[in-house]
C-alpha positions, 0 to 999 in steps of 0.5 A, a space after each residue: 109329666 113326660 118322664 112319667 109317661 115314658 116310664 108307664 109305657 116302657 112295659 107296653 113298648 117291650 110287649 109291642 116289640 115282642 108282638 111284632 117279632 112274633 107276627 113277623 112270621 105271619 104272611 099277611 102284611 101288618 101295615 101299609 104306608 102311604 106318605 103320612 098315612 098308615 093303613 092296617 089291611 084286612 087280615 092284618 093280625 094288628 086289627 085284633 090288637 088295636 082299639 079305636 075310640 072317639 075323643 071324649 069330653 068331660 065337664 069339670 070345675 077347676 079348683 084355683 089354689 092361691 097363696 095368701 096372708 092374714 092382714 089387719 083390716 086397714 078400716 080398723 087400724 089407727 096409726 098413733 102420731 105425736 102431736 108435738 115434737 119432744 122427748 118420750 118420758 115413758 111408753 107403758 105398753 108393748 108390742 102385742 098388748 091389748 088396750 082400751 080406748 082412753 088408756 095411756 100409751 105414752 108421756 111426751 115432754 114437749 117445749 110447745 106443750 109448756 108454751 101452750 100451758 103458759 099461754 092458757 095461764 096468761 090468758 086466763 089471768 088476763 081474762 080475770 083482770 079485764 072482767 074485774 075492770 069491766 065490773 068497776 067501769 059499769 059500777 062507776 058508769 051507773 053512778 054517773 061518774 064515768 064516760 061512756 067511751 070508758 065503759 066501751 073500752 072496758 067491754 072490748 078489752 074483756 071480749 078480747 081477753 075472753 077470745 084469747 082464753 078460748 083460743 088457748 083453751 082450745 089449743 091445749 085441748 087439741 094437744 091432749 091432756 097433761 099430767 101434773 108435770 105438764 107431760 102430754 098424755 098420749 092415749 088410745 083413740 080406739 080399742 085394739 091390739 098394738 101391732 107396731 111400736 116404733 119408739 122407746 122411752 127416752 127417744 126424741 121425737 122430731 117428726 110428727 108425721 111418723 107413727 109412735 105405734 099402731 093399733 088394730 082391732 083384730 076382731 075382723 081380719 082380711 085374708 089377701 090372696 095373690 091372683 096371677 095375671 092369667 087367672 084374673 078372669 076366674 076371680 070376682 066379688 061375691 065368689 065363694 072361697 075356702 081358706 086353709 092355714 098351715 097353723 091349723 091343718 084341720 081347719 077349713 074356713 069358708 068366706 066370700 071374696 069382698 074385694 078384687 084389686 083393679 090394678 095389676 102390681 107391676 113387680 109381681 104381675 098379680 092382683 089382690 083379692 081379699 076375704 073378710 074374716 071374723 076373728 072374735 077369739 084372735 085365732 087368725 093373726 096378721 102375718 100368718 100364711 094361708 091358701 085360698 081355694 076358689 072353684 072356677 066356673 064349670 068348663 067342658 074339656 077334651 080328654 083321652 086315656 093316657 094309653 093313647 099318648 105316644 112319646 116322641 122325644 119332646 113331643 106327645 102324639 096320637 094316631 087319629 083315624 082318618 079313614 076306616 083302619 087308616 091312621 095318621 100321627 097328630 102331635 097334641 098339647 096336653 093339660 092337667 092329668 086326672 088319674 087315667 085320663 088327660 086333658 088335651 088342649 090342642 091337636 084333636 077335636 071332639 068326636 075324632 077317633 083315636 087309637 087308645 090301645 095299641 098305638 105303639 104298634 103303629 109307631 116308627 
């Protein structure tokens, strides 16, 4: 901003120099200095060249622009974990495929599955055997040719076999269905899009906590914006926002902030603010870049015309009227620039009178 102002005022400085040369022949004194005070006495030709005006104020609604990305909604995302260790026989789906609930995702051959099938076969056979033994014992007991304890033992054996068969059936059902070759069928628990695949056919799976793939329902996505620490106070839940994406320059999507993180991330010094966005046609894809525009609460700020500013090395100053036609230099701190006006953050107060034109004539 400093370079722009220097360039803007070069013609003004040249004109002021020419004016001072032309006025130097005039007998009336132009300036009177007393310490830091500069007076323009009566009759000075500078009075007609200076314009003094009060520091103004403007009410603005600052627009906060935040970098953001499109993400899959964690509430609609499922990681597919292998229930057993084993070798992947086939993986008939690929990254980006849309799958339906119950659709085959992979076949897994696992020794534990073979054992579970065998356990169920043995438990089923044992149950049938104890059932027939119980029926014979009941028949013999009814004819009076068997002791009561033999019947009780047959009933106990049958109940134990029934319990074991139920355990083996439940165990196999928990693992999932199998094909005719006793390979475990891993199917989609939900409908959605495959957004990650970690293994291919032939791979041996020995970590049952690592996902084979990830399915996300992308009919709803999240726009996650990164909010700098110094702007956290301007963001809140329920706040309206406008989303723009480089992929669709002409599109502006309106949304509402539904989540604001309670923790500042230590590496970026930012928090996350999320907007839930309907995505029925799949236009918004996870990983896309976006910008989120949020209007902050209206605020009143002090403003000055850019013509009032004087550049002195690395500082910016203005001439403040301390008494009628008496001025003192004051260093100011500037904020944003809007056309011909500039926000003043410090150095002057509302209502103070400042030289807004011709101040360069008072400059050293």
